[in-house]
C-alpha positions, 0 to 999 in steps of 0.5 A: 500879477502886480507886485511892489518892490520892498526897497524902492516901492516901484510897482511892476507886473509879472506873469502869473504863471512864473515860479516867482509869481507862485512863490509870492502867492503861496509864501507870504515870507518871500518878498519881491525886489525889482531888477534895478535894486537886485543889480544895485545890491549886487554891485555894492556887495561886490565893491564891499568884498573887494575892500577885504573888510566884508565877512560872510558869516555862515551858520556852522553845519552840524555833522551827523554821527552815524 
């Protein structure tokens, strides 16, 4: 399966039988990101966390009253 990275527009091929290929075929909302972009974003995020100015906003979890 030929896929295109969302960020850098690099075209790569992945195995048709992998879980990632199945997700891309069945759910169009899923997008592909190449390993280079994935690593670069992870490194930049770690640097931002170390500065102390990074806040991760999570949605509040509602508790069920049983």
